[in-house]
N, CA, C and O of each residue as an XYZ file, in Angstrom:
668
protein
N       0.838     -1.184      0.000
C       0.000      0.000      0.000
C       0.880      1.243      0.000
O       2.001      1.208      0.507
N       0.392      2.324     -0.555
C       1.133      3.586     -0.476
C       1.106      4.112      0.953
O       0.486      3.509      1.829
N       1.781      5.240      1.191
C       1.734      5.851      2.516
C       0.284      6.108      2.901
O      -0.510      6.531      2.060
N      -0.077      5.857      4.164
C      -1.469      6.078      4.579
C      -1.811      7.562      4.571
O      -0.921      8.411      4.592
N      -3.108      7.871      4.539
C      -3.503      9.281      4.576
C      -3.078      9.920      5.890
O      -2.870      9.232      6.890
N      -2.954     11.219      5.879
C      -2.599     11.947      7.098
C      -3.668     12.984      7.371
O      -4.280     13.523      6.449
N      -3.887     13.256      8.638
C      -4.741     14.369      9.004
C      -4.069     15.075     10.169
O      -3.555     14.442     11.091
N      -4.085     16.393     10.108
C      -3.407     17.195     11.119
C      -4.045     16.989     12.488
O      -5.269     16.924     12.606
N      -3.215     16.888     13.513
C      -3.631     16.756     14.910
C      -4.340     15.445     15.211
O      -5.164     15.382     16.124
N      -4.027     14.384     14.446
C      -4.645     13.072     14.697
C      -3.561     12.002     14.834
O      -2.500     12.092     14.217
N      -3.848     10.991     15.653
C      -2.973      9.828     15.808
C      -3.613      8.650     15.095
O      -4.836      8.573     14.983
N      -2.776      7.725     14.611
C      -3.250      6.574     13.846
C      -3.050      5.300     14.653
O      -1.996      5.100     15.255
N      -4.061      4.442     14.664
C      -3.958      3.133     15.312
C      -4.605      2.085     14.413
O      -5.279      2.410     13.435
N      -4.387      0.836     14.764
C      -5.049     -0.270     14.067
C      -5.529     -1.253     15.127
O      -4.827     -1.519     16.102
N      -6.732     -1.790     14.930
C      -7.270     -2.786     15.863
C      -6.762     -4.176     15.503
O      -6.499     -4.999     16.380
N      -6.627     -4.426     14.204
C      -6.130     -5.709     13.723
C      -5.166     -5.445     12.570
O      -5.212     -4.392     11.934
N      -4.294     -6.418     12.312
C      -3.280     -6.281     11.273
C      -3.377     -7.440     10.290
O      -3.625     -8.580     10.682
N      -3.179     -7.137      9.006
C      -3.247     -8.111      7.932
C      -2.017     -9.017      7.985
O      -0.939     -8.587      8.394
N      -2.191    -10.288      7.562
C      -1.061    -11.214      7.473
C       0.082    -10.569      6.710
O      -0.140     -9.886      5.710
N       1.298    -10.783      7.177
C       2.490    -10.243      6.533
C       2.956     -8.934      7.133
O       4.086     -8.512      6.886
N       2.102     -8.272      7.928
C       2.479     -6.996      8.528
C       3.678     -7.173      9.445
O       3.744     -8.125     10.222
N       4.630     -6.241      9.347
C       5.799     -6.231     10.223
C       5.737     -5.000     11.110
O       5.495     -3.891     10.631
N       5.953     -5.196     12.391
C       6.027     -4.099     13.353
C       7.359     -4.187     14.074
O       7.965     -5.255     14.157
N       7.810     -3.055     14.594
C       9.071     -3.023     15.321
C       8.881     -2.324     16.656
O       8.197     -1.304     16.744
N       9.495     -2.884     17.699
C       9.530     -2.229     18.994
C      10.668     -1.216     18.975
O      11.726     -1.473     18.401
N      10.447     -0.070     19.600
C      11.483      0.949     19.753
C      11.525      1.331     21.225
O      10.495      1.672     21.808
N      12.701      1.276     21.826
C      12.833      1.602     23.250
C      12.582      3.090     23.480
O      12.975      3.936     22.677
N      11.921      3.385     24.594
C      11.652      4.761     24.980
C      12.960      5.466     25.326
O      13.987      4.825     25.551
N      12.904      6.786     25.364
C      14.068      7.590     25.724
C      14.591      7.168     27.097
O      13.815      6.990     28.036
N      15.906      7.011     27.206
C      16.524      6.583     28.470
C      16.681      5.075     28.573
O      17.225      4.574     29.557
N      16.204      4.340     27.556
C      16.293      2.885     27.534
C      16.930      2.442     26.218
O      16.823      3.118     25.195
N      17.593      1.294     26.275
C      18.243      0.756     25.086
C      17.876     -0.706     24.936
O      17.584     -1.394     25.914
N      17.896     -1.177     23.683
C      17.585     -2.575     23.388
C      18.677     -3.469     23.973
O      19.868     -3.190     23.836
N      18.246     -4.544     24.625
C      19.198     -5.502     25.158
C      19.931     -6.173     23.999
O      19.310     -6.566     23.011
N      21.217     -6.299     24.118
C      22.061     -6.871     23.068
C      21.539     -8.235     22.621
O      21.199     -9.087     23.441
N      21.485     -8.419     21.310
C      21.056     -9.701     20.756
C      19.554     -9.846     20.599
O      19.089    -10.836     20.033
N      18.782     -8.878     21.090
C      17.323     -8.947     20.988
C      16.872     -8.227     19.726
O      17.239     -7.075     19.495
N      16.075     -8.911     18.913
C      15.581     -8.338     17.662
C      14.262     -7.633     17.919
O      13.379     -8.204     18.559
N      14.102     -6.386     17.428
C      12.883     -5.627     17.711
C      11.692     -5.975     16.833
O      10.582     -5.521     17.113
N      11.882     -6.771     15.773
C      10.812     -7.010     14.814
C       9.892     -8.162     15.166
O      10.316     -9.169     15.734
N       8.612     -7.996     14.817
C       7.621     -9.065     14.905
C       6.854     -9.076     13.590
O       6.811     -8.066     12.887
N       6.246    -10.218     13.254
C       5.500    -10.319     12.004
C       4.228    -11.109     12.231
O       4.207    -12.074     12.995
N       3.152    -10.683     11.547
C       1.865    -11.377     11.588
C       1.907    -12.502     10.556
O       1.983    -12.243      9.355
N       1.859    -13.746     11.021
C       1.931    -14.914     10.144
C       0.740    -15.835     10.373
O       0.054    -15.748     11.392
N       0.511    -16.705      9.419
C      -0.568    -17.672      9.514
C      -0.016    -18.987     10.047
O       1.034    -19.457      9.610
N      -0.733    -19.568     10.991
C      -0.335    -20.862     11.548
C      -1.542    -21.765     11.683
O      -2.633    -21.425     11.227
N      -1.349    -22.917     12.307
C      -2.446    -23.873     12.478
C      -3.577    -23.299     13.317
O      -4.741    -23.644     13.114
N      -3.240    -22.422     14.263
C      -4.257    -21.827     15.134
C      -4.822    -20.531     14.565
O      -5.600    -19.853     15.236
N      -4.443    -20.177     13.341
C      -4.876    -18.916     12.743
C      -3.729    -17.916     12.746
O      -2.571    -18.284     12.944
N      -4.056    -16.675     12.528
C      -3.045    -15.621     12.465
C      -2.499    -15.331     13.855
O      -3.251    -15.276     14.828
N      -1.173    -15.144     13.943
C      -0.547    -14.800     15.218
C       0.767    -14.085     14.960
O       1.361    -14.200     13.888
N       1.202    -13.348     15.963
C       2.477    -12.647     15.874
C       3.613    -13.613     16.177
O       3.526    -14.412     17.110
N       4.684    -13.537     15.383
C       5.910    -14.278     15.681
C       6.822    -13.340     16.456
O       7.272    -12.316     15.943
N       7.083    -13.717     17.708
C       7.910    -12.892     18.587
C       9.278    -13.534     18.758
O       9.391    -14.755     18.863
N      10.306    -12.711     18.785
C      11.596    -13.149     19.296
C      11.794    -12.234     20.485
O      11.637    -11.021     20.346
N      12.132    -12.762     21.642
C      12.164    -11.948     22.861
C      12.759    -10.575     22.627
O      13.735    -10.434     21.890
N      12.183     -9.572     23.244
C      12.686     -8.208     23.121
C      12.593     -7.541     24.479
O      11.600     -7.692     25.190
N      13.637     -6.802     24.835
C      13.680     -6.159     26.139
C      14.394     -4.823     26.035
O      15.397     -4.697     25.333
N      13.873     -3.830     26.735
C      14.518     -2.527     26.838
C      15.084     -2.389     28.243
O      14.400     -2.663     29.229
N      16.336     -1.961     28.325
C      17.031     -1.857     29.610
C      17.385     -0.400     29.866
O      17.777      0.322     28.949
N      17.244      0.029     31.117
C      17.628      1.377     31.520
C      19.083      1.592     31.126
O      19.940      0.766     31.439
N      19.369      2.704     30.437
C      20.731      2.963     29.967
C      21.737      3.002     31.112
O      22.897      2.634     30.926
N      21.304      3.445     32.299
C      22.220      3.482     33.455
C      22.622      2.065     33.862
O      23.776      1.817     34.209
N      21.656      1.131     33.818
C      21.942     -0.264     34.154
C      22.821     -0.877     33.074
O      23.740     -1.643     33.362
N      22.523     -0.525     31.821
C      23.275     -1.060     30.690
C      24.756     -0.711     30.806
O      25.622     -1.498     30.425
N      25.033      0.468     31.332
C      26.421      0.915     31.456
C      27.121      0.323     32.671
O      28.349      0.345     32.751
N      26.346     -0.208     33.619
C      26.952     -0.812     34.808
C      27.041     -2.324     34.614
O      26.680     -2.844     33.558
N      27.512     -3.003     35.610
C      27.604     -4.470     35.528
C      26.472     -5.126     36.299
O      26.508     -6.330     36.556
N      25.459     -4.337     36.670
C      24.335     -4.885     37.426
C      23.588     -5.908     36.583
O      23.499     -5.765     35.364
N      23.043     -6.957     37.237
C      22.278     -7.952     36.488
C      20.996     -7.331     35.937
O      20.466     -6.371     36.497
N      20.513     -7.886     34.844
C      19.279     -7.393     34.239
C      18.175     -8.421     34.398
O      18.430     -9.613     34.567
N      16.938     -7.933     34.341
C      15.793     -8.821     34.444
C      15.503     -9.448     33.096
O      15.590     -8.777     32.068
N      15.161    -10.722     33.086
C      14.790    -11.417     31.853
C      13.271    -11.481     31.761
O      12.594    -11.715     32.762
N      12.746    -11.276     30.584
C      11.313    -11.427     30.348
C      11.107    -12.637     29.460
O      11.814    -12.806     28.466
N      10.161    -13.467     29.802
C       9.850    -14.669     29.024
C       8.726    -14.354     28.049
O       7.666    -13.879     28.456
N       8.947    -14.613     26.779
C       7.918    -14.405     25.773
C       7.414    -15.753     25.310
O       8.183    -16.571     24.804
N       6.147    -15.984     25.478
C       5.553    -17.202     24.926
C       4.380    -16.782     24.078
O       3.565    -15.959     24.494
N       4.293    -17.336     22.905
C       3.228    -16.974     21.976
C       1.993    -17.798     22.258
O       2.033    -19.028     22.242
N       0.903    -17.116     22.514
C      -0.386    -17.784     22.651
C      -1.142    -17.551     21.354
O      -1.022    -16.481     20.757
N      -1.914    -18.523     20.908
C      -2.681    -18.307     19.681
C      -3.599    -17.101     19.850
O      -4.296    -16.976     20.857
N      -3.595    -16.228     18.870
C      -4.468    -15.067     18.915
C      -5.856    -15.484     18.446
O      -6.003    -16.398     17.634
N      -6.848    -14.817     18.956
C      -8.207    -15.103     18.526
C      -8.390    -14.508     17.138
O      -8.022    -13.362     16.880
N      -8.963    -15.307     16.257
C      -9.241    -14.778     14.919
C     -10.323    -13.725     15.059
O     -11.404    -13.984     15.588
N     -10.012    -12.535     14.577
C     -11.001    -11.463     14.660
C     -11.152    -10.810     13.311
O     -10.257    -10.871     12.468
N     -12.252    -10.206     13.124
C     -12.513     -9.411     11.932
C     -12.807     -7.992     12.415
O     -13.588     -7.807     13.348
N     -12.214     -7.029     11.813
C     -12.455     -5.648     12.191
C     -13.897     -5.274     11.871
O     -14.389     -5.595     10.789
N     -14.591     -4.594     12.804
C     -15.951     -4.145     12.500
C     -15.958     -3.241     11.261
O     -16.917     -3.245     10.489
N     -14.888     -2.473     11.079
C     -14.817     -1.586      9.908
C     -14.783     -2.398      8.617
O     -15.336     -1.973      7.602
N     -14.135     -3.569      8.651
C     -14.071     -4.397      7.454
C     -15.446     -4.903      7.066
O     -15.765     -4.987      5.880
N     -16.263     -5.241      8.053
C     -17.583     -5.788      7.770
C     -18.455     -4.751      7.079
O     -19.384     -5.111      6.355
N     -18.171     -3.469      7.290
C     -18.972     -2.402      6.700
C     -18.522     -2.073      5.289
O     -19.265     -1.444      4.535
N     -17.318     -2.485      4.918
C     -16.791     -2.128      3.601
C     -17.447     -2.962      2.504
O     -17.906     -4.080      2.740
N     -17.479     -2.390      1.298
C     -18.001     -3.113      0.147
C     -16.867     -3.894     -0.495
O     -15.697     -3.658     -0.197
N     -17.213     -4.820     -1.373
C     -16.245     -5.576     -2.155
C     -15.205     -6.270     -1.275
O     -14.003     -6.050     -1.425
N     -15.678     -7.102     -0.368
C     -14.768     -7.785      0.548
C     -14.433     -9.195      0.096
O     -13.830     -9.955      0.853
N     -14.808     -9.559     -1.118
C     -14.614    -10.944     -1.552
C     -13.174    -11.400     -1.384
O     -12.935    -12.509     -0.907
N     -12.200    -10.561     -1.770
C     -10.799    -10.968     -1.649
C     -10.313    -10.913     -0.215
O      -9.335    -11.576      0.127
N     -10.983    -10.125      0.642
C     -10.547     -9.991      2.027
C     -11.212    -10.999      2.949
O     -10.693    -11.300      4.024
N     -12.347    -11.517      2.536
C     -13.130    -12.390      3.411
C     -12.347    -13.631      3.832
O     -12.638    -14.208      4.879
N     -11.362    -14.054      3.041
C     -10.616    -15.270      3.331
C      -9.415    -15.032      4.249
O      -8.807    -15.988      4.731
N      -9.069    -13.767      4.494
C      -7.853    -13.467      5.246
C      -8.087    -13.496      6.744
O      -9.183    -13.211      7.228
N      -7.038    -13.844      7.462
C      -7.043    -13.764      8.916
C      -6.275    -12.521      9.330
O      -5.488    -11.972      8.558
N      -6.511    -12.094     10.540
C      -5.863    -10.892     11.041
C      -5.251    -11.154     12.403
O      -5.774    -11.960     13.173
N      -4.138    -10.479     12.714
C      -3.536    -10.525     14.044
C      -4.121     -9.384     14.870
O      -4.354     -8.288     14.361
N      -4.349     -9.655     16.128
C      -4.810     -8.614     17.042
C      -3.658     -7.717     17.440
O      -2.568     -7.822     16.877
N      -3.882     -6.833     18.405
C      -2.807     -5.941     18.840
C      -1.617     -6.742     19.388
O      -1.811     -7.763     20.047
N      -0.392     -6.284     19.120
C       0.784     -7.002     19.633
C       0.944     -6.795     21.135
O       0.339     -5.902     21.728
N       1.781     -7.652     21.737
C       2.068     -7.535     23.170
C       2.746     -6.211     23.466
O       3.494     -5.678     22.645
N       2.474     -5.691     24.646
C       3.200     -4.500     25.074
C       4.506     -4.934     25.711
O       4.575     -5.977     26.360
N       5.526     -4.141     25.526
C       6.835     -4.386     26.122
C       7.152     -3.184     26.992
O       7.022     -2.038     26.561
N       7.572     -3.457     28.228
C       7.873     -2.390     29.167
C       8.939     -1.463     28.585
O       9.962     -1.927     28.079
N       8.698     -0.154     28.657
C       9.622      0.893     28.196
C       9.833      0.882     26.683
O      10.884      1.308     26.205
N       8.841      0.397     25.921
C       8.959      0.375     24.464
C       7.639      0.762     23.813
O       6.571      0.610     24.407
N       7.726      1.263     22.590
C       6.541      1.552     21.797
C       6.670      0.816     20.467
O       7.746      0.332     20.116
N       5.569      0.739     19.739
C       5.525      0.002     18.468
C       5.571      0.993     17.315
O       4.932      2.044     17.359
N       6.329      0.647     16.291
C       6.269      1.427     15.055
C       6.052      0.458     13.903
O       6.431     -0.710     13.980
N       5.443      0.951     12.842
C       5.093      0.116     11.702
C       6.255      0.055     10.727
O       6.877      1.069     10.412
N       6.531     -1.134     10.262
C       7.492     -1.317      9.176
C       6.663     -1.317      7.910
O       5.839     -2.207      7.703
N       6.878     -0.311      7.050
C       6.096     -0.235      5.820
C       6.423     -1.424      4.948
O       7.524     -1.959      5.077
N       5.569     -1.866      4.091
C       4.270     -1.289      3.765
C       3.143     -1.951      4.534
O       3.309     -3.024      5.113
N       1.999     -1.295      4.530
C       0.767     -1.943      4.956
C       0.289     -2.787      3.782
O       0.679     -2.544      2.639
N      -0.555     -3.780      4.061
C      -1.059     -4.664      3.021
C      -2.526     -4.366      2.717
O      -3.235     -3.784      3.538
N      -2.971     -4.773      1.523
C      -4.366     -4.605      1.136
C      -5.244     -5.269      2.208
O      -4.995     -6.402      2.622
N      -6.260     -4.547      2.638
C      -7.160     -5.044      3.678
C      -6.930     -4.379      5.021
O      -7.765     -4.498      5.918
N      -5.801     -3.675      5.180
C      -5.513     -3.019      6.454
C      -6.460     -1.843      6.659
O      -6.678     -1.046      5.746
N      -7.021     -1.739      7.857
C      -7.869     -0.614      8.234
C      -7.138      0.174      9.305
O      -6.682     -0.394     10.297
N      -7.024      1.481      9.109
C      -6.407      2.363     10.100
C      -7.482      3.242     10.714
O      -8.414      3.675     10.036
N      -7.339      3.500     12.019
C      -8.282      4.326     12.763
C      -7.569      5.617     13.155
O      -6.459      5.578     13.687
N      -8.192      6.740     12.901
C      -7.623      8.044     13.207
C      -8.385      8.644     14.376
O      -9.615      8.676     14.377
N      -7.638      9.124     15.383
C      -8.238      9.700     16.580
C      -7.592     11.055     16.830
O      -6.371     11.196     16.772
N      -8.429     12.050     17.109
C      -7.893     13.383     17.371
C      -7.029     13.371     18.626
O      -7.346     12.706     19.613
N      -5.933     14.121     18.567
C      -5.037     14.216     19.707
C      -5.710     14.988     20.831
O      -6.699     15.688     20.615
N      -5.160     14.853     22.033
C      -5.694     15.524     23.207
C      -5.773     17.036     22.945
O      -4.822     17.636     22.446
N      -6.902     17.633     23.282
C      -7.097     19.062     23.073
C      -7.731     19.407     21.740
O      -8.042     20.571     21.486
N      -7.931     18.403     20.876
C      -8.535     18.619     19.568
C      -9.822     17.807     19.469
O      -9.909     16.704     20.009
N     -10.811     18.351     18.784
C     -12.102     17.686     18.629
C     -12.327     17.309     17.182
O     -11.879     17.999     16.266
N     -13.035     16.190     16.987
C     -13.399     15.728     15.649
C     -14.564     16.580     15.148
O     -15.562     16.763     15.845
N     -14.418     17.100     13.922
C     -15.457     17.899     13.291
C     -15.948     17.193     12.042
O     -15.184     16.478     11.394
N     -17.234     17.387     11.691
C     -17.759     16.738     10.483
C     -16.958     17.166      9.262
O     -16.489     18.303      9.207
N     -16.794     16.304      8.305
C     -17.228     14.907      8.323
C     -16.392     14.104      9.322
O     -15.255     14.471      9.618
N     -16.953     13.015      9.837
C     -16.315     12.367     10.977
C     -15.871     10.924     10.759
O     -15.598     10.233     11.741
N     -15.786     10.441      9.537
C     -15.318      9.078      9.332
C     -13.840      9.005      9.670
O     -13.009      9.554      8.947
N     -13.507      8.333     10.760
C     -12.132      8.264     11.239
C     -11.411      7.003     10.832
O     -10.468      6.594     11.509
N     -11.829      6.363      9.730
C     -11.143      5.156      9.276
C     -10.789      5.278      7.800
O     -11.443      5.983      7.032
N      -9.730      4.563      7.434
C      -9.315      4.470      6.044
C      -8.835      3.048      5.816
O      -8.175      2.463      6.675
N      -9.170      2.487      4.646
C      -8.813      1.102      4.338
C      -7.977      1.055      3.071
O      -8.269      1.749      2.098
N      -6.935      0.234      3.089
C      -6.128      0.012      1.897
C      -6.839     -1.050      1.063
O      -7.064     -2.170      1.524
N      -7.194     -0.680     -0.184
C      -7.895     -1.637     -1.024
C      -7.474     -1.484     -2.474
O      -6.894     -0.475     -2.873
N      -7.782     -2.515     -3.249
C      -7.477     -2.521     -4.676
C      -8.730     -2.114     -5.434
O      -9.771     -2.760     -5.313
N      -8.632     -1.026     -6.229
C      -9.752     -0.514     -7.002
C      -9.285     -0.335     -8.447
O      -8.371      0.442     -8.721
N      -9.921     -1.062     -9.364
C      -9.573     -0.981    -10.788
C      -8.076     -1.188    -11.034
O      -7.473     -0.503    -11.861
N      -7.489     -2.135    -10.311
C      -6.077     -2.454    -10.494
C      -5.120     -1.550     -9.734
O      -3.916     -1.805     -9.728
N      -5.625     -0.500     -9.093
C      -4.782      0.409     -8.312
C      -4.974      0.154     -6.832
O      -6.090     -0.114     -6.386
N      -3.895      0.234     -6.066
C      -3.989      0.074     -4.618
C      -4.050      1.475     -4.013
O      -3.145      2.289     -4.197
N      -5.135      1.735     -3.288
C      -5.384      3.065     -2.729
C      -5.848      2.953     -1.274
O      -6.205      1.872     -0.804
N      -5.837      4.072     -0.584
C      -6.483      4.187      0.726
C      -7.835      4.847      0.496
O      -7.933      5.818     -0.254
N      -8.878      4.326      1.135
C     -10.177      4.969      1.019
C     -10.071      6.368      1.624
O      -9.290      6.580      2.551
N     -10.847      7.323      1.112
C     -10.744      8.707      1.591
C     -10.994      8.806      3.094
O     -11.866      8.131      3.641
N     -10.226      9.645      3.735
C     -10.378      9.905      5.163
C     -11.156     11.204      5.305
O     -10.650     12.282      4.994
N     -12.394     11.088      5.780
C     -13.232     12.268      5.985
C     -13.247     12.616      7.451
O     -14.124     12.182      8.198
N     -12.265     13.410      7.862
C     -12.166     13.749      9.275
C     -11.300     14.986      9.427
O     -10.287     15.140      8.745
N     -11.710     15.857     10.324
C     -10.913     17.039     10.677
C     -10.793     17.105     12.177
O     -11.754     16.834     12.897
N      -9.605     17.468     12.658
C      -9.395     17.685     14.089
C      -9.086     19.157     14.283
O      -8.217     19.712     13.611
N      -9.802     19.787     15.205
C      -9.607     21.224     15.419
C      -9.736     21.568     16.893
O     -10.398     20.871     17.662
N      -9.082     22.665     17.263
C      -9.258     23.170     18.634
C      -9.984     24.507     18.594
O     -10.011     25.247     19.577
N     -10.583     24.807     17.416
C     -11.392     26.018     17.215
C     -10.651     27.316     17.491
O     -11.262     28.313     17.874
N      -9.343     27.308     17.299
C      -8.620     28.582     17.478
C      -7.769     28.866     16.270
O      -7.084     29.888     16.224
């Protein structure tokens, strides 16, 4: 998919992710990735349906990293994700090619880390736009956009949403 649409003063989230999606953990300021830990995860299909493939990832306080103090280990075990369909997908037209796909739910949270998307998004991905704190949604108010194939072109459906603080 091309770059997703943007709207001023809005944040983008996704409730579910299409198979093949890659996300990366990024350590928060003041923390660093533990040596040997890979930040990437991917939504793959398995016997239990779509699920994230995790390789353990940990962020360590930079002060601890510089000392010889022992670090805490986190155990990552993958549980099968529940197959879900986005409510936004059910409302979209022309879902014949999407109806067969599985989706991964939100990835696990990692202490002192945030998630960033590894481009590209795949056809079928729905993004949700929410106004940032201090800004209100003004009509038109459709806060979702979907990556879809139309007449051989891959596009994002129009985002009809404005965020304003009326000043």
